[in-house]
VOTOR-87140 format. One record per residue (C-alpha): x negated, y negated, z negated; residue in one letter. Coordinates in steps of 0.5 Angstrom, whole numbers, always signed. Last residue first. Layout:
<vexnu <X, Y, Z>, "a">
...
//
This chain:
<vexnu <+63, -18, -35>, "x">
<vexnu <+60, -12, -33>, "x">
<vexnu <+56, -6, -37>, "x">
<vexnu <+54, -1, -34>, "x">
<vexnu <+51, +6, -34>, "x">
<vexnu <+47, +11, -30>, "x">
<vexnu <+43, +5, -26>, "x">
<vexnu <+38, +10, -26>, "x">
<vexnu <+37, +18, -29>, "x">
<vexnu <+43, +22, -27>, "x">
<vexnu <+44, +19, -21>, "x">
<vexnu <+51, +19, -18>, "x">
<vexnu <+55, +19, -25>, "x">
<vexnu <+56, +11, -25>, "x">
<vexnu <+59, +11, -32>, "x">
<vexnu <+63, +5, -35>, "x">
<vexnu <+63, +0, -40>, "x">
<vexnu <+67, -7, -40>, "x">
<vexnu <+65, -14, -43>, "x">
<vexnu <+69, -19, -46>, "x">
<vexnu <+65, -25, -48>, "x">
<vexnu <+65, -28, -54>, "x">
<vexnu <+58, -28, -55>, "x">
<vexnu <+58, -22, -60>, "x">
<vexnu <+62, -19, -55>, "x">
<vexnu <+56, -19, -51>, "x">
<vexnu <+51, -17, -56>, "x">
<vexnu <+57, -11, -57>, "x">
<vexnu <+56, -9, -50>, "x">
<vexnu <+49, -9, -50>, "x">
<vexnu <+49, -4, -55>, "x">
<vexnu <+54, +1, -52>, "x">
<vexnu <+50, +0, -45>, "x">
<vexnu <+45, +2, -49>, "x">
<vexnu <+49, +8, -53>, "x">
<vexnu <+51, +11, -46>, "x">
<vexnu <+44, +12, -42>, "x">
<vexnu <+40, +9, -37>, "x">
<vexnu <+42, +3, -37>, "x">
<vexnu <+45, -3, -31>, "x">
<vexnu <+48, -9, -33>, "x">
<vexnu <+53, -14, -28>, "x">
<vexnu <+54, -20, -30>, "x">
<vexnu <+59, -26, -27>, "x">
<vexnu <+60, -33, -29>, "x">
<vexnu <+52, -34, -31>, "x">
<vexnu <+47, -38, -34>, "x">
<vexnu <+50, -37, -40>, "x">
<vexnu <+51, -29, -40>, "x">
<vexnu <+44, -29, -37>, "x">
<vexnu <+41, -32, -44>, "x">
<vexnu <+45, -28, -48>, "x">
<vexnu <+42, -22, -45>, "x">
<vexnu <+35, -24, -45>, "x">
<vexnu <+37, -26, -53>, "x">
<vexnu <+39, -19, -54>, "x">
<vexnu <+34, -15, -50>, "x">
<vexnu <+28, -19, -55>, "x">
<vexnu <+32, -18, -62>, "x">
<vexnu <+33, -11, -60>, "x">
<vexnu <+25, -9, -58>, "x">
<vexnu <+23, -6, -64>, "x">
<vexnu <+31, -1, -65>, "x">
<vexnu <+29, +1, -58>, "x">
<vexnu <+33, -1, -51>, "x">
<vexnu <+29, +2, -46>, "x">
<vexnu <+31, -3, -43>, "x">
<vexnu <+34, -5, -37>, "x">
<vexnu <+36, -1, -30>, "x">
<vexnu <+38, -7, -26>, "x">
<vexnu <+40, -14, -28>, "x">
<vexnu <+45, -17, -24>, "x">
<vexnu <+48, -24, -24>, "x">
<vexnu <+53, -28, -22>, "x">
<vexnu <+56, -34, -19>, "x">
<vexnu <+50, -39, -22>, "x">
<vexnu <+49, -45, -26>, "x">
<vexnu <+46, -51, -24>, "x">
<vexnu <+38, -54, -25>, "x">
<vexnu <+35, -47, -27>, "x">
<vexnu <+28, -46, -31>, "x">
<vexnu <+31, -48, -38>, "x">
<vexnu <+37, -44, -38>, "x">
<vexnu <+32, -37, -37>, "x">
<vexnu <+28, -38, -43>, "x">
<vexnu <+29, -31, -46>, "x">
<vexnu <+27, -29, -39>, "x">
<vexnu <+20, -31, -40>, "x">
<vexnu <+18, -32, -34>, "x">
<vexnu <+14, -31, -27>, "x">
<vexnu <+20, -34, -22>, "x">
<vexnu <+21, -31, -16>, "x">
<vexnu <+25, -36, -9>, "x">
<vexnu <+20, -38, -6>, "x">
<vexnu <+15, -33, -7>, "x">
<vexnu <+20, -27, -4>, "x">
<vexnu <+20, -21, -7>, "x">
<vexnu <+21, -14, -4>, "x">
<vexnu <+15, -15, +1>, "x">
<vexnu <+12, -9, -1>, "x">
<vexnu <+6, -13, -4>, "x">
<vexnu <+11, -19, -6>, "x">
<vexnu <+14, -14, -11>, "x">
<vexnu <+7, -11, -13>, "x">
<vexnu <+5, -17, -15>, "x">
<vexnu <+12, -18, -19>, "x">
<vexnu <+10, -12, -22>, "x">
<vexnu <+3, -14, -25>, "x">
<vexnu <+6, -20, -27>, "x">
<vexnu <+11, -18, -32>, "x">
<vexnu <+16, -24, -34>, "x">
<vexnu <+21, -23, -29>, "x">
<vexnu <+25, -27, -25>, "x">
<vexnu <+29, -27, -18>, "x">
<vexnu <+34, -32, -15>, "x">
<vexnu <+39, -28, -10>, "x">
<vexnu <+39, -30, -2>, "x">
<vexnu <+45, -26, -1>, "x">
<vexnu <+46, -23, +6>, "x">
<vexnu <+46, -15, +4>, "x">
<vexnu <+39, -14, +7>, "x">
<vexnu <+37, -20, +1>, "x">
<vexnu <+42, -17, -3>, "x">
<vexnu <+38, -10, -2>, "x">
<vexnu <+31, -13, -3>, "x">
<vexnu <+32, -16, -10>, "x">
<vexnu <+35, -11, -13>, "x">
<vexnu <+28, -7, -12>, "x">
<vexnu <+24, -13, -12>, "x">
<vexnu <+18, -10, -17>, "x">
<vexnu <+21, -11, -24>, "x">
<vexnu <+27, -16, -23>, "x">
<vexnu <+28, -18, -30>, "x">
<vexnu <+34, -21, -27>, "x">
<vexnu <+36, -21, -20>, "x">
<vexnu <+40, -28, -20>, "x">
<vexnu <+46, -30, -16>, "x">
<vexnu <+49, -35, -12>, "x">
<vexnu <+55, -34, -7>, "x">
<vexnu <+56, -34, +0>, "x">
<vexnu <+55, -28, +3>, "x">
<vexnu <+61, -24, +0>, "x">
<vexnu <+61, -16, +1>, "x">
<vexnu <+65, -16, -5>, "x">
<vexnu <+60, -18, -10>, "x">
<vexnu <+61, -13, -15>, "x">
<vexnu <+63, -7, -12>, "x">
<vexnu <+57, -9, -6>, "x">
<vexnu <+52, -9, -12>, "x">
<vexnu <+53, -3, -14>, "x">
<vexnu <+54, +1, -7>, "x">
<vexnu <+46, -3, -6>, "x">
<vexnu <+44, +1, -12>, "x">
<vexnu <+47, +7, -11>, "x">
<vexnu <+44, +7, -3>, "x">
<vexnu <+37, +5, -5>, "x">
<vexnu <+37, +10, -11>, "x">
<vexnu <+34, +15, -7>, "x">
<vexnu <+28, +11, -4>, "x">
<vexnu <+26, +12, -12>, "x">
<vexnu <+21, +5, -11>, "x">
<vexnu <+16, +5, -16>, "x">
<vexnu <+10, +2, -14>, "x">
<vexnu <+4, +3, -18>, "x">
<vexnu <+3, -4, -21>, "x">
<vexnu <-1, -10, -18>, "x">
<vexnu <-6, -14, -22>, "x">
<vexnu <-6, -21, -22>, "x">
<vexnu <-10, -27, -20>, "x">
<vexnu <-9, -28, -11>, "x">
<vexnu <-2, -26, -12>, "x">
<vexnu <+0, -30, -18>, "x">
<vexnu <-3, -37, -15>, "x">
<vexnu <+1, -35, -9>, "x">
<vexnu <+7, -34, -13>, "x">
<vexnu <+6, -41, -17>, "x">
<vexnu <+6, -45, -10>, "x">
<vexnu <+12, -41, -7>, "x">
<vexnu <+16, -43, -13>, "x">
<vexnu <+14, -50, -11>, "x">
<vexnu <+16, -49, -5>, "x">
<vexnu <+23, -47, -6>, "x">
<vexnu <+24, -53, -12>, "x">
<vexnu <+22, -58, -7>, "x">
<vexnu <+26, -55, -1>, "x">
<vexnu <+32, -56, -6>, "x">
<vexnu <+31, -62, -8>, "x">
<vexnu <+30, -65, -1>, "x">
<vexnu <+25, -70, +0>, "x">
<vexnu <+24, -77, -1>, "x">
<vexnu <+17, -81, -2>, "x">
<vexnu <+15, -87, -7>, "x">
<vexnu <+8, -89, -6>, "x">
<vexnu <+4, -93, -11>, "x">
<vexnu <+1, -99, -15>, "x">
<vexnu <+0, -97, -22>, "x">
<vexnu <+2, -101, -29>, "x">
<vexnu <+10, -98, -28>, "x">
<vexnu <+6, -91, -27>, "x">
<vexnu <+3, -92, -34>, "x">
<vexnu <+9, -94, -37>, "x">
<vexnu <+13, -88, -34>, "x">
<vexnu <+8, -84, -37>, "x">
<vexnu <+8, -87, -45>, "x">
<vexnu <+16, -86, -44>, "x">
<vexnu <+15, -78, -43>, "x">
<vexnu <+18, -76, -37>, "x">
<vexnu <+24, -72, -36>, "x">
<vexnu <+24, -64, -35>, "x">
<vexnu <+26, -58, -31>, "x">
<vexnu <+25, -63, -25>, "x">
<vexnu <+19, -67, -26>, "x">
<vexnu <+13, -63, -25>, "x">
<vexnu <+6, -66, -25>, "x">
<vexnu <+1, -68, -19>, "x">
<vexnu <-7, -69, -18>, "x">
<vexnu <-7, -71, -12>, "x">
<vexnu <-14, -71, -7>, "x">
<vexnu <-13, -74, +1>, "x">
<vexnu <-19, -79, -1>, "x">
<vexnu <-20, -78, -9>, "x">
<vexnu <-16, -78, -15>, "x">
<vexnu <-10, -81, -13>, "x">
<vexnu <-4, -78, -18>, "x">
<vexnu <+2, -75, -17>, "x">
<vexnu <+8, -75, -21>, "x">
<vexnu <+14, -69, -19>, "x">
<vexnu <+21, -69, -18>, "x">
<vexnu <+24, -76, -20>, "x">
<vexnu <+31, -77, -19>, "x">
<vexnu <+33, -81, -13>, "x">
<vexnu <+39, -78, -12>, "x">
<vexnu <+37, -74, -6>, "x">
<vexnu <+30, -73, -10>, "x">
<vexnu <+24, -77, -11>, "x">
<vexnu <+16, -75, -10>, "x">
<vexnu <+12, -80, -14>, "x">
<vexnu <+5, -82, -10>, "x">
<vexnu <+1, -86, -15>, "x">
<vexnu <-6, -91, -15>, "x">
<vexnu <-11, -92, -20>, "x">
<vexnu <-13, -86, -22>, "x">
<vexnu <-17, -83, -30>, "x">
<vexnu <-14, -76, -31>, "x">
<vexnu <-12, -75, -38>, "x">
<vexnu <-4, -78, -37>, "x">
<vexnu <-3, -72, -32>, "x">
<vexnu <-5, -67, -38>, "x">
<vexnu <-1, -71, -43>, "x">
<vexnu <+5, -70, -39>, "x">
<vexnu <+4, -62, -39>, "x">
<vexnu <+7, -63, -48>, "x">
<vexnu <+15, -64, -45>, "x">
<vexnu <+14, -57, -43>, "x">
<vexnu <+19, -55, -38>, "x">
<vexnu <+14, -53, -33>, "x">
<vexnu <+9, -49, -36>, "x">
<vexnu <+13, -42, -34>, "x">
<vexnu <+11, -44, -27>, "x">
<vexnu <+3, -43, -29>, "x">
<vexnu <-2, -47, -31>, "x">
<vexnu <+1, -55, -30>, "x">
<vexnu <-4, -60, -28>, "x">
<vexnu <-1, -58, -20>, "x">
<vexnu <-7, -59, -15>, "x">
<vexnu <-6, -62, -9>, "x">
<vexnu <-10, -63, -2>, "x">
<vexnu <-10, -67, +4>, "x">
<vexnu <-5, -71, +2>, "x">
<vexnu <+2, -73, +5>, "x">
<vexnu <+6, -72, -2>, "x">
<vexnu <+11, -68, +1>, "x">
<vexnu <+6, -65, +7>, "x">
<vexnu <+0, -63, +2>, "x">
<vexnu <+7, -60, -3>, "x">
<vexnu <+8, -56, +3>, "x">
<vexnu <+14, -55, +8>, "x">
//
């Protein structure tokens, strides 16, 4: 479905400019500035607010989303003084539709990075995924810092339905162009803030070819790794060198985890060293 179908409107515009803005309470102010006399509210199966739309013209809705944050008291007070309609929708379907809305915007506005697919890497990465999931398809998983979506593509081939994210819009645009990334299941976010964009933890998380890890970017990568471990029961991260794997291992140990490091000697460059919990 689409946002227009959810709201039963001809046109819907979300006031949050980017998907990454959805968790910030400051976004409420954008909706409060819009003049309107009627509202349309989307709620989920538990009657929790997913989105609030204001009628700004015939068939037109200006909306804000609240599946990742709580509406402010000021906004609630305004809604109580407005006439409006309430529509109940599936939370999962709403979240997929929302990700597609912002992914489509990214596709239309971002440059596309060069393709980085090495065909020889596919079977090696496929085997790594299989060794971790045991060929199960009933588990929830993440493709962390997914780049152009090589890992996502392989997971989907294996029957999994990963949620993918990266902070590089050009890489994501290439993934969409190649069909490796799915708009409904992709987020353009800062990986350090991962927990803010998930509504529930996942069973396992993959991060393929992290790095290069250098002293100047250790702080960023350590926060990314910490965020991944916080939301997933099991984690597999691959890097190109043993020193990088050891760095990630130490970050995980400092967080109270018991990681293992092992060598994957099937490729001299990609996914050579593995760190997992």
